Each structure stands twice: as C-alpha cells, then as structure tokens.
C-alpha positions as CSV (number, residue, x, y, z in Angstrom):
1,M,0.0,0.0,0.0
2,D,2.5,2.7,1.2
3,A,5.8,2.8,-0.7
4,F,8.8,3.8,1.3
5,V,11.9,5.6,0.0
6,T,15.2,5.5,1.9
7,V,17.4,8.4,2.5
8,S,20.0,7.1,-0.1
9,Q,17.2,6.5,-2.7
10,L,16.0,10.1,-2.2
11,Q,19.6,11.3,-2.6
12,K,20.1,9.3,-5.8
13,G,17.3,10.7,-7.8
14,W,13.9,10.6,-6.2
15,S,14.2,14.2,-5.2
16,K,14.6,15.2,-8.9
17,R,11.6,13.3,-10.2
18,A,9.1,13.8,-7.3
19,L,7.6,16.6,-5.3
20,L,8.9,16.5,-1.7
21,V,6.0,17.4,0.6
22,D,6.8,18.0,4.3
23,V,3.6,17.5,6.3
24,R,4.9,18.9,9.6
25,S,3.7,22.1,11.2
26,V,4.9,25.4,9.8
27,S,7.2,26.0,12.8
28,E,8.7,22.4,12.6
29,F,9.3,23.0,8.9
30,A,11.0,26.4,9.5
31,A,13.2,24.9,12.2
32,G,14.8,22.4,9.7
33,H,13.7,20.8,6.5
34,I,15.1,19.0,3.5
35,A,16.2,21.4,0.8
36,G,13.6,21.6,-2.0
37,A,10.7,20.4,0.1
38,V,7.4,22.3,0.2
39,N,5.4,22.6,3.4
40,I,1.8,21.5,3.4
41,P,0.9,20.6,7.0
42,M,-1.0,17.3,7.4
43,D,-4.2,19.1,8.6
44,Q,-4.3,21.2,5.4
45,I,-3.4,18.4,2.9
46,E,-6.9,17.5,1.8
47,G,-7.8,21.1,1.1
48,R,-4.6,21.7,-0.9
49,V,-4.6,18.6,-3.2
50,A,-4.7,21.0,-6.2
51,D,-1.4,22.5,-5.0
52,L,0.3,19.1,-5.5
53,G,0.1,18.8,-9.3
54,A,-1.7,15.9,-10.8
55,D,1.0,14.0,-12.7
56,I,4.1,14.2,-10.5
57,P,4.9,11.5,-7.8
58,L,5.0,12.7,-4.2
59,V,7.4,11.9,-1.4
60,L,5.8,12.7,2.0
61,I,8.1,13.7,4.8
62,C,7.6,14.3,8.5
63,Q,9.8,14.0,11.6
64,S,9.9,10.2,11.9
65,G,7.4,8.9,9.3
66,K,4.2,8.4,11.2
67,R,2.4,11.6,10.1
68,A,3.5,11.0,6.5
69,Q,1.9,7.5,6.7
70,I,-1.4,9.1,8.0
71,T,-1.2,11.7,5.2
72,A,-0.7,9.0,2.6
73,K,-3.9,7.3,3.7
74,L,-5.7,10.6,3.4
75,L,-4.5,11.0,-0.2
76,E,-5.1,7.4,-1.1
77,P,-8.5,8.1,-2.8
78,C,-6.8,10.7,-5.1
79,G,-5.0,7.9,-7.0
80,R,-1.6,9.5,-6.7
81,Q,1.8,7.9,-6.8
82,I,3.0,8.4,-3.2
83,A,6.1,7.4,-1.3
84,I,7.1,8.1,2.3
85,L,10.6,9.0,3.4
86,E,11.5,6.1,5.7
87,G,12.5,7.5,9.1
88,G,11.6,11.1,8.1
89,T,13.9,14.0,8.7
90,K,15.4,12.2,11.7
91,S,16.9,9.6,9.3
92,W,18.0,12.3,6.9
93,I,19.9,14.1,9.7
94,A,21.3,10.9,11.1
95,S,22.7,10.1,7.7
96,G,24.7,13.2,7.9
97,H,22.7,15.4,5.5
98,A,22.0,19.0,6.2
99,V,18.6,20.7,6.6
100,V,17.6,24.2,5.7
101,A,16.4,26.4,8.6
102,S,14.4,29.6,8.2
103,V,14.0,30.6,11.8
104,K,15.5,29.9,15.2
105,T,14.3,26.5,16.5
106,R,11.3,26.9,18.7
107,W,8.6,24.6,19.9
108,S,5.4,24.4,17.9
109,L,2.4,26.1,19.4
110,E,0.6,22.8,19.7
111,R,3.5,21.4,21.8
112,Q,3.5,24.5,24.0
113,V,-0.2,24.0,24.6
114,R,0.3,20.3,25.5
115,L,3.1,21.3,28.0
116,G,1.0,24.1,29.5
117,T,-2.2,22.0,30.0
118,G,-0.2,19.0,31.3
119,F,1.7,21.2,33.8
120,L,-1.5,23.0,35.0
121,T,-3.3,19.7,35.4
122,L,-0.4,18.2,37.4
123,V,-0.2,21.3,39.6
124,G,-4.0,21.1,40.2
125,A,-3.8,17.4,41.1
126,V,-0.9,17.9,43.5
127,L,-2.5,20.9,45.2
128,A,-5.8,19.0,45.5
129,L,-4.1,16.1,47.2
130,S,-1.8,18.1,49.4
131,V,-3.4,21.5,50.1
132,R,-7.1,21.7,49.4
133,P,-9.5,19.4,47.5
134,S,-11.1,22.3,45.7
135,W,-7.9,22.6,43.5
136,L,-9.4,19.7,41.6
137,Y,-11.6,22.2,39.9
138,L,-8.5,23.4,38.0
139,C,-8.1,20.0,36.5
140,G,-11.8,20.0,35.5
141,L,-11.5,23.5,34.0
142,I,-8.5,22.3,31.9
143,G,-10.5,19.3,30.7
144,L,-13.4,21.5,29.8
145,G,-11.0,23.8,27.9
146,L,-9.5,20.9,25.9
147,T,-12.9,19.5,25.1
148,F,-14.0,23.0,23.9
149,A,-10.8,23.4,21.8
150,G,-11.3,19.9,20.3
151,L,-15.0,20.6,19.3
152,T,-14.6,24.2,18.0
153,D,-10.9,24.2,16.8
154,F,-10.5,27.4,18.9
155,C,-8.0,27.3,21.8
156,P,-7.7,30.3,24.1
157,M,-4.5,29.0,25.5
158,A,-2.9,28.9,22.1
159,L,-4.0,32.5,21.5
160,I,-2.3,33.6,24.7
161,L,0.9,31.6,24.0
162,E,1.3,32.9,20.4
163,R,1.5,36.4,21.9
164,M,4.4,35.4,24.2
165,P,7.8,37.0,23.4
166,W,9.4,33.7,22.5
167,N,6.7,33.1,19.7
168,R,7.1,36.5,18.1
169,R,8.5,36.3,14.5
170,S,11.9,37.8,14.1
171,Y,12.4,40.0,11.0
172,C,15.8,40.8,9.6
173,S,16.5,44.4,8.7
174,L,17.8,45.2,5.2
175,G,21.5,44.8,4.8
176,R,21.9,42.4,7.7
177,P,22.4,38.7,7.3
178,S,19.1,36.7,7.5
179,S,18.5,33.9,9.9
180,E,18.0,31.6,7.0
181,G,20.8,29.0,6.6
182,V,21.8,25.5,6.5
183,L,22.0,23.4,9.7
184,G,23.7,20.1,10.3
185,R,22.7,17.3,12.7
186,S,21.5,19.5,15.5
187,G,19.2,21.5,13.2
188,T,15.8,20.4,14.5
189,G,14.4,20.9,17.9
190,S,11.4,18.7,18.3
C-alpha cells in the first residue's frame, strides 16, 4: 500500500523526479527541512490537493514517518503515486545530511499548549491532594477547555501563547544577514 523511500534513494534521484512534501507544522518545517521540500501541514493536505500537481509523484516527509503515513492514507482516494521517506527528517539528519532552517528552532504552538495544559493539570492534582481538594476544579477546567478546543478548533491558551515573546516572529533588517541558513545534525528541535 505505502511505498517507502530510503534516504539514499532520495539522494540518488527521487528528489529530482518527485515533489517533496513536508507535512509537519509550519514551525517544525521552518526549524529544519530537506532542501527543495514544500510545506503543506497534514491538517491542510486534503484542502490543498490541487497544489500538488496531478502527474508528479509525491514523497511525503515528517519528523519520523508516522504523520507521513497518515497523510498518505488521506491522499489514497486521489489515486496519486505516493512514497514516504523512511524515518523522516530524523533519518535524513542521522545520515549526515544538512537541513535548511528559516528561523531559530522553537517549539510548535501545539507542543506548548500540551506542555501548559499538562503542567497545570499536574499542579492542580498535587494541590488538590496536598493543600485543598477544591484545587481539583483546576483539572476540570482544563479538561473543559481541551474539550471545547477539540470541538470548536478554537484554543484560548494557544491565542495567549502565540503572543508570548518567544513566539514572536523575528524580522531581519535590510543589509543584515538573515537567519535563513543550513544546519547540520542538531538543526531540529522537536
């Protein structure tokens, strides 16, 4: 069903005859991706099938290969020739190949939300057990917020986190070197 392409096969010609599609989030892609790859996040792929061109094979890429496999299943009804980079960008970097980075490595907003909600839930549970049982309401509030975010695709915590200083985009002024460059093995952060 799913065809896999190894790093060496990609190096030896697959990248010249196929469209490399990185299905990771925008921030993961910006932190480090294979040169020549285009970024179409997994959650946008079905709505952007027309961007893929009808008669060119696709090589789907993610961090380790799992999201690429899920994306391949989503594209299966389209009747496209699809291959998945075995081991994803992790294998690419482990093989000694460089990745292109567009911004400083930072955690994706989704990962920051998971960390924040997990931490607040843990604090609420510890305080409920050790200080006062009413702290359990914090855990319930977080559960309610996650349920709301899942149902509506609107996450207030994500809106707050994206305004934090570490998530602000950095712009280069004219005449100064840009932050775009090529990174080696340590080029990805998540």
